[in-house]
C-alpha positions as a Python dict, from the first residue, in 0.01 Angstrom:
ca = {
    (1, 'M'): (0, 0, 0),
    (2, 'K'): (334, -39, 178),
    (3, 'I'): (494, 207, -66),
    (4, 'L'): (215, 461, -16),
    (5, 'A'): (239, 431, 363),
    (6, 'L'): (618, 470, 357),
    (7, 'L'): (600, 770, 123),
    (8, 'L'): (338, 945, 336),
    (9, 'S'): (525, 871, 659),
    (10, 'L'): (861, 995, 530),
    (11, 'S'): (695, 1303, 379),
    (12, 'L'): (550, 1396, 718),
    (13, 'L'): (883, 1336, 892),
    (14, 'V'): (1088, 1532, 639),
    (15, 'F'): (839, 1821, 636),
    (16, 'T'): (830, 1851, 1017),
    (17, 'H'): (1209, 1816, 1040),
    (18, 'E'): (1274, 2096, 793),
    (19, 'L'): (994, 2301, 949),
    (20, 'G'): (1189, 2289, 1275),
    (21, 'H'): (1488, 2449, 1104),
    (22, 'F'): (1260, 2701, 930),
    (23, 'C'): (1080, 2816, 1246),
    (24, 'F'): (1400, 2874, 1444),
    (25, 'A'): (1559, 3050, 1147),
    (26, 'R'): (1268, 3291, 1115),
    (27, 'L'): (1260, 3335, 1494),
    (28, 'F'): (1613, 3478, 1473),
    (29, 'K'): (1533, 3679, 1158),
    (30, 'T'): (1737, 3456, 929),
    (31, 'R'): (1635, 3441, 564),
    (32, 'V'): (1515, 3104, 432),
    (33, 'R'): (1542, 3115, 54),
    (34, 'R'): (1381, 2779, -32),
    (35, 'F'): (1180, 2516, 152),
    (36, 'Y'): (1139, 2190, -40),
    (37, 'L'): (962, 1863, 19),
    (38, 'F'): (1147, 1607, -198),
    (39, 'F'): (1446, 1693, -415),
    (40, 'N'): (1401, 1900, -729),
    (41, 'W'): (1686, 1801, -960),
    (42, 'K'): (1622, 1969, -1302),
    (43, 'F'): (1260, 2059, -1229),
    (44, 'S'): (992, 2097, -961),
    (45, 'I'): (637, 1969, -948),
    (46, 'L'): (528, 2286, -769),
    (47, 'K'): (679, 2623, -679),
    (48, 'A'): (502, 2892, -477),
    (49, 'K'): (615, 3232, -354),
    (50, 'K'): (440, 3541, -226),
    (51, 'F'): (544, 3881, -359),
    (52, 'N'): (374, 4200, -481),
    (53, 'G'): (92, 4128, -238),
    (54, 'K'): (-16, 3791, -380),
    (55, 'W'): (90, 3428, -419),
    (56, 'H'): (246, 3311, -744),
    (57, 'F'): (256, 2944, -852),
    (58, 'L'): (450, 2742, -1110),
    (59, 'F'): (384, 2378, -1200),
    (60, 'F'): (636, 2134, -1352),
    (61, 'N'): (889, 2412, -1381),
    (62, 'G'): (1263, 2388, -1447),
    (63, 'E'): (1392, 2746, -1432),
    (64, 'T'): (1260, 2994, -1177),
    (65, 'P'): (1177, 3331, -1343),
    (66, 'E'): (1418, 3615, -1266),
    (67, 'E'): (1136, 3827, -1128),
    (68, 'W'): (1108, 3570, -845),
    (69, 'D'): (1470, 3629, -738),
    (70, 'E'): (1495, 3812, -406),
    (71, 'K'): (1734, 4068, -561),
    (72, 'N'): (1458, 4178, -798),
    (73, 'L'): (1188, 4200, -533),
    (74, 'A'): (1077, 4492, -322),
    (75, 'P'): (1255, 4509, 18),
    (76, 'E'): (943, 4392, 202),
    (77, 'D'): (932, 4075, -12),
    (78, 'Q'): (1298, 3977, -4),
    (79, 'N'): (1258, 3765, 310),
    (80, 'N'): (977, 3560, 158),
    (81, 'T'): (1054, 3190, 110),
    (82, 'L'): (1008, 2996, -212),
    (83, 'W'): (807, 2684, -125),
    (84, 'G'): (834, 2381, -349),
    (85, 'I'): (767, 2012, -408),
    (86, 'G'): (1032, 1817, -598),
    (87, 'W'): (992, 1491, -784),
    (88, 'I'): (1255, 1270, -612),
    (89, 'P'): (1090, 1143, -289),
    (90, 'L'): (1412, 1081, -95),
    (91, 'G'): (1400, 1373, 147),
    (92, 'G'): (1381, 1750, 135),
    (93, 'Y'): (1571, 2059, 240),
    (94, 'C'): (1552, 2404, 393),
    (95, 'D'): (1789, 2647, 216),
    (96, 'I'): (1900, 2887, 490),
    (97, 'A'): (2087, 3192, 368),
    (98, 'G'): (2455, 3201, 465),
    (99, 'M'): (2477, 2836, 567),
    (100, 'I'): (2707, 2579, 404),
    (101, 'D'): (2506, 2261, 354),
    (102, 'E'): (2412, 2012, 82),
    (103, 'T'): (2258, 2294, -127),
    (104, 'K'): (2563, 2526, -153),
    (105, 'S'): (2936, 2566, -92),
    (106, 'A'): (3153, 2847, 45),
    (107, 'D'): (3189, 2991, -306),
    (108, 'D'): (2810, 3039, -323),
    (109, 'L'): (2806, 3274, -24),
    (110, 'E'): (2814, 3652, -45),
    (111, 'S'): (3161, 3806, -8),
    (112, 'E'): (3055, 3984, 310),
    (113, 'P'): (2821, 3830, 571),
    (114, 'Q'): (2480, 3993, 569),
    (115, 'P'): (2281, 4056, 890),
    (116, 'W'): (2004, 3824, 771),
    (117, 'E'): (2240, 3531, 710),
    (118, 'Y'): (2294, 3224, 925),
    (119, 'R'): (2670, 3286, 956),
    (120, 'S'): (2605, 3633, 1102),
    (121, 'K'): (2401, 3504, 1393),
    (122, 'K'): (2535, 3435, 1741),
    (123, 'A'): (2660, 3082, 1802),
    (124, 'W'): (2378, 2992, 2041),
    (125, 'Q'): (2123, 3111, 1784),
    (126, 'R'): (2286, 2898, 1512),
    (127, 'L'): (2282, 2604, 1752),
    (128, 'C'): (1905, 2648, 1797),
    (129, 'I'): (1849, 2675, 1421),
    (130, 'I'): (2046, 2363, 1337),
    (131, 'S'): (1897, 2165, 1628),
    (132, 'G'): (1541, 2263, 1539),
    (133, 'G'): (1481, 1968, 1306),
    (134, 'V'): (1594, 1708, 1560),
    (135, 'L'): (1393, 1875, 1836),
    (136, 'V'): (1073, 1881, 1630),
    (137, 'N'): (1114, 1517, 1522),
    (138, 'F'): (1159, 1405, 1882),
    (139, 'L'): (865, 1610, 2008),
    (140, 'S'): (654, 1490, 1712),
    (141, 'A'): (719, 1128, 1811),
    (142, 'L'): (613, 1193, 2171),
    (143, 'L'): (302, 1379, 2052),
    (144, 'I'): (205, 1096, 1813),
    (145, 'Y'): (244, 836, 2087),
    (146, 'T'): (35, 1053, 2317),
    (147, 'C'): (-241, 1083, 2056),
    (148, 'I'): (-230, 707, 1991),
    (149, 'F'): (-292, 630, 2357),
    (150, 'A'): (-556, 903, 2383),
    (151, 'H'): (-745, 768, 2080),
    (152, 'W'): (-700, 390, 2101),
    (153, 'G'): (-603, 344, 2464),
    (154, 'K'): (-352, 80, 2560),
    (155, 'D'): (-387, -299, 2552),
    (156, 'D'): (-143, -499, 2759),
    (157, 'L'): (-121, -878, 2767),
    (158, 'P'): (53, -969, 3094),
    (159, 'L'): (315, -1239, 3040),
    (160, 'Q'): (136, -1485, 3266),
    (161, 'N'): (-198, -1446, 3085),
    (162, 'A'): (-81, -1616, 2765),
    (163, 'T'): (-206, -1954, 2882),
    (164, 'L'): (-48, -2152, 2597),
    (165, 'G'): (293, -1999, 2662),
    (166, 'Y'): (527, -1869, 2394),
    (167, 'E'): (715, -1974, 2081),
    (168, 'Y'): (1088, -1905, 2120),
    (169, 'H'): (1363, -1804, 1880),
    (170, 'E'): (1610, -2083, 1805),
    (171, 'L'): (1878, -1894, 2002),
    (172, 'L'): (1665, -1923, 2315),
    (173, 'L'): (1584, -2286, 2239),
    (174, 'D'): (1960, -2349, 2229),
    (175, 'E'): (1989, -2183, 2570),
    (176, 'G'): (1740, -2433, 2717),
    (177, 'F'): (1400, -2273, 2661),
    (178, 'Q'): (1112, -2488, 2540),
    (179, 'N'): (813, -2374, 2335),
    (180, 'G'): (527, -2327, 2577),
    (181, 'D'): (745, -2182, 2857),
    (182, 'I'): (619, -1869, 3033),
    (183, 'I'): (883, -1627, 3159),
    (184, 'C'): (839, -1535, 3527),
    (185, 'A'): (1159, -1348, 3612),
    (186, 'I'): (1490, -1235, 3463),
    (187, 'D'): (1787, -1217, 3702),
    (188, 'G'): (1543, -1221, 3993),
    (189, 'E'): (1330, -932, 3862),
    (190, 'E'): (966, -1030, 3816),
    (191, 'M'): (848, -994, 3457),
    (192, 'T'): (491, -901, 3367),
    (193, 'D'): (542, -701, 3047),
    (194, 'I'): (619, -881, 2718),
    (195, 'V'): (806, -590, 2560),
    (196, 'K'): (1021, -533, 2867),
    (197, 'A'): (1111, -902, 2880),
    (198, 'Q'): (1211, -895, 2511),
    (199, 'H'): (1434, -594, 2569),
    (200, 'K'): (1604, -736, 2878),
    (201, 'L'): (1677, -1067, 2706),
    (202, 'L'): (1830, -898, 2404),
    (203, 'L'): (2007, -599, 2558),
    (204, 'D'): (2089, -668, 2924),
    (205, 'K'): (2296, -990, 2899),
    (206, 'P'): (2086, -1174, 3162),
    (207, 'K'): (2239, -1458, 3364),
    (208, 'V'): (1931, -1653, 3479),
    (209, 'V'): (1577, -1664, 3341),
    (210, 'T'): (1302, -1827, 3546),
    (211, 'V'): (1012, -1988, 3356),
    (212, 'K'): (696, -2185, 3421),
    (213, 'R'): (695, -2509, 3226),
    (214, 'H'): (432, -2776, 3174),
    (215, 'I'): (582, -3121, 3232),
    (216, 'E'): (434, -3468, 3230),
    (217, 'V'): (449, -3645, 3566),
    (218, 'S'): (400, -4021, 3607),
    (219, 'D'): (311, -4184, 3938),
    (220, 'S'): (83, -4453, 4077),
    (221, 'L'): (-217, -4255, 3959),
    (222, 'G'): (-90, -4247, 3601),
    (223, 'S'): (43, -3965, 3383),
    (224, 'R'): (-71, -3609, 3428),
    (225, 'D'): (34, -3256, 3335),
    (226, 'S'): (208, -3056, 3606),
    (227, 'L'): (350, -2704, 3629),
    (228, 'A'): (718, -2667, 3725),
    (229, 'I'): (940, -2366, 3793),
    (230, 'V'): (1267, -2392, 3597),
    (231, 'D'): (1578, -2171, 3610),
    (232, 'I'): (1760, -2139, 3277),
    (233, 'A'): (2126, -2032, 3291),
    (234, 'M'): (2201, -1801, 2997),
    (235, 'E'): (2542, -1872, 2844),
    (236, 'H'): (2555, -1625, 2556),
    (237, 'D'): (2501, -1256, 2484),
    (238, 'L'): (2200, -1282, 2254),
    (239, 'L'): (2264, -952, 2078),
    (240, 'T'): (2605, -1068, 1957),
    (241, 'Q'): (2470, -1412, 1861),
    (242, 'I'): (2167, -1307, 1662),
    (243, 'D'): (2199, -1255, 1286),
    (244, 'P'): (2152, -880, 1219),
    (245, 'R'): (1931, -972, 922),
    (246, 'D'): (1697, -1172, 1146),
    (247, 'T'): (1368, -989, 1195),
    (248, 'N'): (1206, -1254, 1418),
    (249, 'L'): (1112, -1162, 1774),
    (250, 'L'): (1283, -1351, 2054),
    (251, 'F'): (947, -1496, 2151),
    (252, 'T'): (587, -1469, 2038),
    (253, 'V'): (254, -1566, 2192),
    (254, 'R'): (133, -1917, 2112),
    (255, 'M'): (-208, -1845, 1964),
    (256, 'P'): (-497, -2090, 1957),
    (257, 'F'): (-645, -2157, 1612),
    (258, 'V'): (-985, -1991, 1662),
    (259, 'I'): (-1173, -1887, 1348),
    (260, 'K'): (-1276, -1521, 1336),
    (261, 'D'): (-1394, -1506, 973),
    (262, 'F'): (-1358, -1673, 635),
    (263, 'A'): (-1174, -1558, 325),
    (264, 'P'): (-1359, -1562, -10),
    (265, 'G'): (-1383, -1921, -134),
    (266, 'S'): (-1270, -2056, 204),
    (267, 'R'): (-1208, -2432, 201),
    (268, 'A'): (-1270, -2449, 576),
    (269, 'K'): (-1617, -2300, 528),
    (270, 'K'): (-1691, -2546, 246),
    (271, 'G'): (-1588, -2823, 485),
    (272, 'G'): (-1858, -2719, 731),
    (273, 'M'): (-1658, -2515, 980),
    (274, 'E'): (-1809, -2210, 1148),
    (275, 'I'): (-1691, -1884, 1304),
    (276, 'G'): (-1576, -1950, 1661),
    (277, 'D'): (-1454, -2307, 1597),
    (278, 'S'): (-1129, -2384, 1778),
    (279, 'V'): (-906, -2632, 1591),
    (280, 'V'): (-708, -2870, 1815),
    (281, 'S'): (-595, -3156, 1588),
    (282, 'I'): (-507, -3249, 1230),
    (283, 'N'): (-562, -3610, 1119),
    (284, 'G'): (-587, -3709, 1483),
    (285, 'Q'): (-257, -3551, 1578),
    (286, 'P'): (-302, -3301, 1865),
    (287, 'A'): (-193, -2945, 1794),
    (288, 'A'): (-221, -2683, 2066),
    (289, 'C'): (-157, -2362, 1874),
    (290, 'F'): (-156, -2192, 1536),
    (291, 'S'): (212, -2260, 1461),
    (292, 'E'): (171, -2636, 1513),
    (293, 'I'): (-150, -2648, 1311),
    (294, 'S'): (0, -2438, 1033),
    (295, 'A'): (300, -2674, 1012),
    (296, 'L'): (71, -2978, 984),
    (297, 'L'): (-138, -2810, 715),
    (298, 'S'): (178, -2730, 518),
    (299, 'E'): (274, -3098, 533),
    (300, 'N'): (-61, -3185, 372),
    (301, 'K'): (-71, -2934, 86),
    (302, 'S'): (-329, -3017, -183),
    (303, 'N'): (-466, -3304, 29),
    (304, 'P'): (-779, -3353, 239),
    (305, 'V'): (-729, -3361, 618),
    (306, 'T'): (-951, -3436, 914),
    (307, 'M'): (-965, -3128, 1135),
    (308, 'G'): (-1063, -3179, 1498),
    (309, 'F'): (-1220, -2878, 1667),
    (310, 'Y'): (-1432, -2763, 1957),
    (311, 'R'): (-1763, -2585, 1891),
    (312, 'N'): (-1951, -2454, 2193),
    (313, 'G'): (-1748, -2687, 2414),
    (314, 'V'): (-1829, -3000, 2208),
    (315, 'F'): (-1556, -3181, 2014),
    (316, 'D'): (-1623, -3262, 1646),
    (317, 'T'): (-1435, -3336, 1324),
    (318, 'T'): (-1471, -3252, 957),
    (319, 'V'): (-1277, -3311, 637),
    (320, 'V'): (-1122, -3004, 471),
    (321, 'N'): (-932, -2991, 142),
    (322, 'I'): (-604, -2801, 183),
    (323, 'D'): (-495, -2571, -102),
    (324, 'D'): (-157, -2572, -275),
    (325, 'N'): (-16, -2324, -21),
    (326, 'G'): (-121, -2522, 286),
    (327, 'K'): (-405, -2279, 365),
    (328, 'V'): (-774, -2327, 444),
    (329, 'G'): (-896, -1967, 399),
    (330, 'V'): (-965, -1842, 750),
    (331, 'Y'): (-890, -1532, 956),
    (332, 'L'): (-797, -1595, 1319),
    (333, 'E'): (-936, -1430, 1630),
    (334, 'D'): (-735, -1145, 1782),
    (335, 'F'): (-537, -1226, 2097),
    (336, 'R'): (-728, -958, 2289),
    (337, 'N'): (-1044, -1166, 2254),
    (338, 'L'): (-876, -1491, 2361),
    (339, 'F'): (-662, -1395, 2658),
    (340, 'V'): (-726, -1173, 2957),
    (341, 'C'): (-579, -838, 2854),
    (342, 'V'): (-559, -514, 3047),
    (343, 'H'): (-711, -226, 2851),
    (344, 'T'): (-665, 131, 2970),
    (345, 'D'): (-838, 435, 2821),
    (346, 'Y'): (-686, 782, 2850),
    (347, 'N'): (-787, 1136, 2772),
    (348, 'F'): (-519, 1354, 2613),
    (349, 'F'): (-375, 1487, 2938),
    (350, 'Q'): (-367, 1140, 3096),
    (351, 'A'): (-201, 1002, 2782),
    (352, 'L'): (70, 1270, 2780),
    (353, 'P'): (301, 1119, 3046),
    (354, 'V'): (230, 768, 2911),
    (355, 'G'): (324, 874, 2557),
    (356, 'I'): (639, 1052, 2675),
    (357, 'S'): (751, 754, 2882),
    (358, 'Y'): (677, 509, 2601),
    (359, 'G'): (859, 718, 2340),
    (360, 'W'): (1163, 765, 2564),
    (361, 'N'): (1182, 390, 2631),
    (362, 'Q'): (1155, 319, 2258),
    (363, 'L'): (1446, 554, 2191),
    (364, 'K'): (1661, 399, 2468),
    (365, 'T'): (1593, 51, 2333),
    (366, 'Y'): (1680, 153, 1977),
    (367, 'V'): (2005, 320, 2083),
    (368, 'S'): (2103, 20, 2298),
    (369, 'S'): (2041, -219, 2009),
    (370, 'L'): (2279, -27, 1780),
    (371, 'R'): (2577, -206, 1935),
    (372, 'I'): (2488, -497, 1709),
    (373, 'L'): (2630, -286, 1423),
    (374, 'F'): (2976, -320, 1576),
    (375, 'T'): (2972, -699, 1569),
    (376, 'K'): (3142, -899, 1294),
    (377, 'D'): (2844, -904, 1056),
    (378, 'G'): (2671, -598, 1199),
    (379, 'Y'): (2664, -411, 867),
    (380, 'K'): (2438, -683, 727),
    (381, 'G'): (2163, -562, 957),
    (382, 'L'): (2150, -223, 787),
    (383, 'G'): (1842, -168, 575),
    (384, 'G'): (1727, 95, 330),
    (385, 'F'): (1392, 198, 193),
    (386, 'G'): (1290, -164, 137),
    (387, 'T'): (1340, -242, 505),
    (388, 'L'): (1146, 69, 608),
    (389, 'G'): (862, -22, 372),
    (390, 'G'): (853, -371, 520),
    (391, 'L'): (766, -225, 859),
    (392, 'F'): (420, -126, 735),
    (393, 'P'): (136, -381, 708),
    (394, 'Q'): (9, -499, 370),
    (395, 'N'): (-335, -350, 432),
    (396, 'W'): (-388, 6, 548),
    (397, 'N'): (-412, 41, 925),
    (398, 'W'): (-405, 382, 1091),
    (399, 'Y'): (-284, 248, 1426),
    (400, 'S'): (13, 78, 1262),
    (401, 'F'): (82, 378, 1040),
    (402, 'W'): (104, 624, 1328),
    (403, 'S'): (296, 385, 1554),
    (404, 'I'): (559, 323, 1286),
    (405, 'T'): (574, 693, 1193),
    (406, 'A'): (641, 784, 1556),
    (407, 'F'): (917, 524, 1577),
    (408, 'L'): (1075, 650, 1253),
    (409, 'A'): (1062, 1004, 1392),
    (410, 'L'): (1269, 888, 1689),
    (411, 'I'): (1517, 717, 1457),
    (412, 'L'): (1543, 1028, 1238),
    (413, 'A'): (1598, 1248, 1544),
    (414, 'F'): (1873, 1023, 1680),
    (415, 'M'): (2047, 965, 1347),
    (416, 'N'): (2062, 1339, 1284),
    (417, 'V'): (2250, 1412, 1608),
    (418, 'I'): (2531, 1171, 1518),
    (419, 'P'): (2831, 1406, 1470),
    (420, 'I'): (2890, 1334, 1102),
    (421, 'P'): (2941, 1632, 869),
    (422, 'G'): (2644, 1642, 637),
    (423, 'L'): (2404, 1564, 919),
    (424, 'D'): (2270, 1815, 1170),
    (425, 'G'): (2498, 1652, 1426),
    (426, 'G'): (2804, 1768, 1232),
    (427, 'H'): (2686, 2129, 1237),
    (428, 'I'): (2596, 2095, 1606),
    (429, 'L'): (2946, 1961, 1682),
    (430, 'F'): (3121, 2249, 1504),
    (431, 'T'): (2894, 2506, 1667),
    (432, 'L'): (2957, 2361, 2015),
    (433, 'W'): (3329, 2366, 1941),
    (434, 'E'): (3296, 2735, 1857),
    (435, 'I'): (3103, 2807, 2177),
    (436, 'I'): (3362, 2626, 2390),
    (437, 'T'): (3681, 2749, 2220),
    (438, 'R'): (3546, 3081, 2090),
    (439, 'R'): (3706, 2994, 1755),
    (440, 'K'): (3481, 2964, 1452),
    (441, 'P'): (3575, 2708, 1182),
    (442, 'S'): (3640, 2867, 843),
    (443, 'D'): (3386, 2843, 564),
    (444, 'K'): (3635, 2641, 358),
    (445, 'F'): (3681, 2388, 639),
    (446, 'L'): (3305, 2352, 674),
    (447, 'E'): (3274, 2297, 298),
    (448, 'V'): (3537, 2018, 299),
    (449, 'A'): (3380, 1857, 607),
    (450, 'Q'): (3038, 1875, 441),
    (451, 'T'): (3173, 1704, 128),
    (452, 'V'): (3337, 1423, 328),
    (453, 'G'): (3022, 1374, 531),
    (454, 'M'): (2804, 1353, 222),
    (455, 'I'): (3034, 1088, 70),
    (456, 'L'): (3007, 881, 390),
    (457, 'L'): (2630, 916, 391),
    (458, 'L'): (2605, 813, 25),
    (459, 'L'): (2819, 504, 96),
    (460, 'L'): (2594, 420, 390),
    (461, 'L'): (2290, 462, 166),
    (462, 'V'): (2443, 228, -95),
    (463, 'V'): (2525, -40, 167),
    (464, 'A'): (2182, -19, 332),
    (465, 'N'): (1984, -41, 8),
    (466, 'G'): (2227, -298, -130),
    (467, 'N'): (2142, -519, 167),
    (468, 'D'): (1774, -484, 77),
    (469, 'I'): (1845, -599, -279),
    (470, 'L'): (2047, -897, -156),
    (471, 'R'): (1764, -997, 77),
    (472, 'I'): (1523, -1003, -218),
    (473, 'F'): (1745, -1248, -409),
    (474, 'K'): (1803, -1460, -101),
}
């Protein structure tokens, strides 16, 4: 399912990206010879082109018939694009006439520029054509986020409403955090949003983090739990300390072990447990949250344990046989049903500014986090198609699919404006240079730059996917 989700997501992103180039090209009367989803080395799954007043189709074809060539078509059909689907699902392309890109070199161009070619257009028009893909990807991301909020609304768990506190990354534990702490402020700024707190901790090099902490106090009346306010002095820049291969969040909500449903053959159900039971101990040892209970279950693999739980406010126990994986066959209740969350519904127009703001903040966070690549082991954080596939859940979920697709659209938009020849950013850079200096780079220079850029991109692709392979073996 992960592979299917990744393939569908990338197909949508590639199609919309190339469609951006296509629409601007046709807007400025530039001929687009071929538009392909996926690469078509040796043969195509589908080819389609309209000429002589009707559409013509070819399936699993290697050589395009000569009568399809624009030189053999009537003048009114020569501008028509050949649409195709290749068989290598690693991208796609839009073959714009008169443009040096991954599909052709300077030697492939006509000896004299034609009025319908890319190279014959004004510099500002070429800038629009080459920027069209990035623009459409960025706008697509904002539109998807808007539609997500309009359809599903927005659920926010305020930091203070996670009553059991949070589980912290070992880097934060080394800084002085304790599991169960609740963040109140970072460098004096009050924190209410979990995502914002994560970002500030990782990206802003905070000096002091204020937390609420449960401590045990002993006095003449005995021992009791008390709430204290603690300031934690941050000594390290977390972004430079964290392993780029580490996918764990800096902190996660400590979830109570409340049963939502049972898996087929559930051992908990056979032991007499019911939906809604809240587990609080294993073999008499108190455990406040899922992570603690899960650890105790793992310690008792293949053995029976006594599970203590509350049912309708009454404490009870039962014996459950743990399987070989330390599981009991239950699904846990969603956090939105356990903590006080803030849900907001929007119509499309209300969701529009929310989606734009959210998408822009996602992009800023992603760009800020890229400085980790310039640390000693930064390259190890690069990931290829395996890493992208790992973003999607195991089971199909439309909310997750669209959220991840929107995020990937932002990444694709940003990566394509990096001024590397071979990417849109390289073409944008050369076109801006022409606009500023009024000197146009030669076709031969553009061809060499394109070749160098493609070699760099291929090396990057090898490193990124090589990291994925190494992670599998590790």
